[in-house]
C-alpha positions as CSV (number, residue, x, y, z in Angstrom):
1,X,2.0,129.5,7.0
2,X,5.5,128.1,7.9
3,X,6.7,125.6,10.4
4,X,9.9,126.2,12.2
5,X,11.7,123.1,13.4
6,X,10.7,123.8,17.0
7,X,7.1,123.6,16.0
8,X,7.4,120.2,14.3
9,X,5.0,117.7,16.1
10,X,7.6,115.2,17.2
11,X,10.2,117.9,18.1
12,X,7.6,119.8,20.2
13,X,7.0,116.8,22.3
14,X,10.7,116.6,23.2
15,X,10.8,120.2,24.5
16,X,9.6,119.4,28.1
17,X,12.0,116.6,28.4
18,X,14.8,118.9,27.1
19,X,13.8,121.5,29.8
20,X,14.1,118.8,32.4
21,X,17.5,117.7,31.1
22,X,18.7,121.4,31.0
23,X,17.4,121.8,34.5
24,X,19.5,118.8,35.6
25,X,22.6,120.6,34.2
26,X,21.4,123.7,36.1
27,X,21.2,121.6,39.3
28,X,24.9,120.5,38.8
29,X,25.9,124.1,38.4
30,X,23.9,125.0,41.5
31,X,25.7,122.4,43.6
32,X,29.0,123.8,42.2
33,X,27.9,127.3,43.3
34,X,26.9,126.0,46.8
35,X,30.2,124.3,47.2
36,X,32.6,127.1,45.9
37,X,30.8,130.5,45.8
38,X,30.6,131.2,49.5
39,X,33.2,132.2,52.0
40,X,33.6,130.5,55.4
41,X,31.3,133.1,57.1
42,X,28.5,132.2,54.6
43,X,28.8,135.4,52.5
44,X,28.9,135.0,48.8
45,X,32.2,135.5,46.9
46,X,31.6,138.5,44.5
47,X,31.5,137.4,40.8
48,X,32.3,133.8,41.6
49,X,32.7,131.7,38.5
50,X,29.9,129.3,39.5
51,X,27.5,132.1,40.3
52,X,28.1,134.0,37.0
53,X,27.9,130.7,35.0
54,X,24.6,129.6,36.6
55,X,23.1,133.0,36.3
56,X,23.9,133.2,32.6
57,X,22.8,129.6,32.0
58,X,19.5,130.3,33.7
59,X,18.9,133.6,31.8
60,X,19.5,131.8,28.5
61,X,17.2,128.9,29.6
62,X,14.4,131.1,30.6
63,X,14.8,133.2,27.4
64,X,14.5,130.1,25.3
65,X,11.3,129.1,27.1
66,X,9.9,132.5,26.3
67,X,10.8,132.2,22.6
68,X,9.3,128.7,22.3
69,X,6.1,129.9,24.1
70,X,5.7,132.8,21.7
71,X,6.3,130.6,18.6
72,X,3.8,128.0,19.8
73,X,1.2,130.6,20.7
74,X,1.5,132.3,17.3
75,X,0.8,129.3,15.2
76,X,-1.3,126.9,17.3
77,X,-4.4,126.6,19.4
78,X,-5.6,124.1,22.1
79,X,-8.9,122.3,22.4
80,X,-11.2,123.3,25.2
81,X,-11.4,121.7,28.6
82,X,-8.7,120.3,30.9
83,X,-9.3,116.7,30.0
84,X,-8.8,117.3,26.3
85,X,-5.8,119.5,26.5
86,X,-3.9,117.3,29.0
87,X,-5.2,113.9,27.8
88,X,-3.0,111.0,28.8
89,X,-3.4,107.9,26.6
90,X,-0.7,105.8,28.2
91,X,-1.7,103.8,31.3
92,X,2.0,103.8,32.4
93,X,2.2,107.6,32.3
94,X,-1.1,107.9,34.1
95,X,0.2,105.5,36.8
96,X,3.5,107.5,37.2
97,X,1.6,110.8,37.5
98,X,-0.9,109.4,39.9
99,X,1.7,107.8,42.0
100,X,3.8,111.0,42.1
101,X,0.8,112.8,43.6
102,X,0.2,110.1,46.1
103,X,3.9,110.0,47.1
104,X,3.7,113.7,47.9
105,X,0.7,113.1,50.0
106,X,2.3,110.2,51.9
107,X,5.5,112.2,52.4
108,X,3.4,114.9,54.0
109,X,1.8,112.4,56.4
110,X,5.2,110.8,57.3
111,X,6.7,114.3,57.8
112,X,3.9,115.2,60.1
113,X,4.5,112.1,62.2
114,X,8.3,112.2,62.3
115,X,9.8,115.6,61.4
116,X,9.4,118.5,63.8
117,X,11.3,121.2,61.9
118,X,9.8,122.0,58.5
119,X,10.9,125.4,57.2
120,X,11.0,126.7,60.7
121,X,7.1,126.5,60.9
122,X,5.6,125.7,64.3
123,X,2.2,125.1,65.8
124,X,-0.8,125.6,63.6
125,X,1.2,126.9,60.6
126,X,3.2,123.6,60.5
127,X,0.0,121.6,60.3
128,X,-1.5,123.8,57.7
129,X,1.5,123.6,55.5
130,X,1.7,119.8,55.8
131,X,-2.1,119.5,55.2
132,X,-1.8,121.6,52.0
133,X,1.1,119.5,50.9
134,X,-1.0,116.4,51.2
135,X,-3.9,117.9,49.5
136,X,-1.6,119.3,46.8
137,X,-0.3,115.8,46.1
138,X,-3.9,114.5,45.9
139,X,-4.6,117.3,43.6
140,X,-2.0,116.0,41.2
141,X,-3.5,112.5,41.4
142,X,-7.0,114.0,40.6
143,X,-5.5,115.8,37.6
144,X,-3.9,112.6,36.3
145,X,-7.2,110.7,36.7
146,X,-9.2,113.2,34.8
147,X,-6.6,113.4,32.0
148,X,-6.5,109.6,31.6
149,X,-10.2,108.7,32.1
150,X,-11.5,111.7,30.3
151,X,-14.3,111.9,32.8
152,X,-15.8,115.2,34.0
153,X,-15.5,115.2,37.8
154,X,-16.4,118.2,40.1
155,X,-13.1,117.5,41.9
156,X,-11.0,118.6,38.9
157,X,-11.5,122.4,39.6
158,X,-10.4,121.9,43.1
159,X,-7.7,119.4,42.2
160,X,-6.1,121.9,39.7
161,X,-6.0,124.7,42.3
162,X,-4.5,122.8,45.3
163,X,-1.0,122.5,43.9
164,X,-0.9,126.2,43.2
165,X,-2.0,127.0,46.7
166,X,0.5,124.7,48.2
167,X,3.4,126.1,46.2
168,X,2.3,129.7,47.1
169,X,2.3,128.8,50.8
170,X,5.7,127.1,50.4
171,X,7.1,130.2,48.9
172,X,5.8,132.4,51.7
173,X,7.2,130.0,54.3
174,X,10.6,130.0,52.6
175,X,10.6,133.8,52.5
176,X,9.6,133.9,56.2
177,X,12.3,131.5,57.1
178,X,14.9,133.7,55.4
179,X,13.5,137.1,56.3
180,X,16.5,137.9,58.3
181,X,19.0,136.4,55.8
182,X,20.8,139.1,53.8
183,X,22.2,136.5,51.4
184,X,19.7,136.1,48.7
185,X,21.8,133.6,46.8
186,X,21.1,131.1,49.6
187,X,17.5,130.7,48.5
188,X,16.7,132.7,45.3
189,X,16.6,129.7,43.1
190,X,14.2,127.8,45.4
191,X,12.0,130.9,45.6
192,X,11.9,131.3,41.8
193,X,11.1,127.6,41.4
194,X,8.2,127.7,43.9
195,X,6.8,130.8,42.2
196,X,7.1,129.3,38.8
197,X,5.5,126.1,40.0
198,X,2.6,128.0,41.6
199,X,2.0,130.0,38.4
200,X,2.3,127.1,36.1
201,X,-0.3,125.1,38.2
202,X,-2.5,128.2,38.1
203,X,-2.2,128.4,34.3
204,X,-3.2,124.7,34.0
205,X,-6.1,125.3,36.3
206,X,-7.4,127.9,33.9
207,X,-8.2,125.1,31.4
208,X,-10.5,123.5,34.0
209,X,-12.3,126.9,34.4
210,X,-12.6,127.7,30.8
211,X,-9.8,130.3,30.7
212,X,-7.1,129.4,28.3
213,X,-3.6,130.9,28.0
214,X,-1.4,128.9,25.7
215,X,1.6,131.1,25.7
216,X,1.4,131.6,29.5
217,X,1.0,128.0,30.1
218,X,3.8,126.8,27.9
219,X,6.2,129.5,29.2
220,X,5.5,129.0,32.8
221,X,5.5,125.2,32.6
222,X,8.9,125.0,30.8
223,X,10.4,127.6,33.1
224,X,9.0,125.7,36.2
225,X,10.4,122.4,35.0
226,X,13.8,124.0,34.6
227,X,13.8,125.9,37.9
228,X,12.3,123.0,39.9
229,X,15.1,120.7,38.7
230,X,17.7,123.4,39.7
231,X,16.1,123.8,43.1
232,X,16.6,120.1,43.9
233,X,20.2,120.9,44.6
234,X,19.4,123.3,47.5
235,X,19.4,121.9,51.0
236,X,15.9,120.8,52.1
237,X,14.1,118.0,54.0
238,X,13.7,114.8,51.9
239,X,9.9,115.2,51.8
240,X,10.2,118.7,50.2
241,X,12.7,117.5,47.6
242,X,10.3,114.7,46.7
243,X,7.6,117.4,46.2
244,X,10.0,119.4,43.9
245,X,10.9,116.2,41.9
246,X,7.2,115.2,41.7
247,X,6.1,118.5,40.4
248,X,8.9,118.7,37.8
249,X,8.1,115.3,36.4
250,X,4.4,115.9,36.5
251,X,4.8,119.1,34.6
252,X,7.1,117.4,32.1
253,X,4.4,114.9,31.3
254,X,1.5,117.4,31.4
255,X,3.3,119.8,29.1
256,X,4.2,117.0,26.7
257,X,0.4,116.1,26.6
258,X,-0.5,119.8,25.9
259,X,2.0,120.2,23.1
260,X,0.8,117.0,21.5
261,X,-2.8,118.3,21.4
262,X,-2.1,121.5,19.6
263,X,-3.6,122.1,16.2
264,X,-2.6,124.8,13.6
265,X,-4.5,128.0,13.5
266,X,-4.6,127.9,9.8
267,X,-4.5,124.7,7.6
268,X,-1.1,124.4,5.9
269,X,-0.6,124.1,2.2
270,X,-0.4,120.5,1.0
271,X,3.4,120.8,0.4
272,X,4.0,122.2,3.9
273,X,1.6,119.6,5.5
274,X,3.6,116.9,3.9
275,X,6.9,118.3,5.2
276,X,5.3,118.9,8.6
277,X,4.2,115.3,9.0
278,X,7.6,113.8,8.1
């Protein structure tokens, strides 16, 4: 069995951080696109430099996520159970992850009290959206608590599903808001980010329900980290931007934990093992 450099223990752990950094570059490109790739009437300029550059950059980033997921899935396996796979040993990281979830919940409450227009939702739909936003944030906190304390709690299954449900609803609300908008470039990156976040949260929830998919989890998590970072450049209320940032950082920490818990499918030869541990 061989170990490519991308599968080395220390280098694997840097991959989610690299995805976040690449996403930050993508956000800069997105801001460039929003500022230069549209005419005064709001229509996109055909083959604008910013649009082509961001599209190619995104395609390469997603392709690299897929390659890394395949390489990891081919050579490694994960332990069973959510708390073992996403275990967090650092109290600081636990505190950051828990506070991110609480911040999203608090932002939802403050938005409910102060902001009337949220994605064009009115009446009961607005309250349902904000309630799921708060619950999704609390779900992140429950996930962080389980990963750090290593305690089995009946809330973990519900907690892992809530972020996925929230991001699904957010994606539907975004599409509903832009149903009459013929310019897909206005919201396509936000839609992709929300879809990726929902699926990545669903993949993580699979570990709480005894259904593991290493390739799918790694690919969707890395892709979501990148796309969420890019989507922060799109116009949105402050509370929703906070939710995007919180999910991107949470996924970065969670994916790092997952990659650090991987074990080889087959034990390496002594010489390879020595090289692998260097």
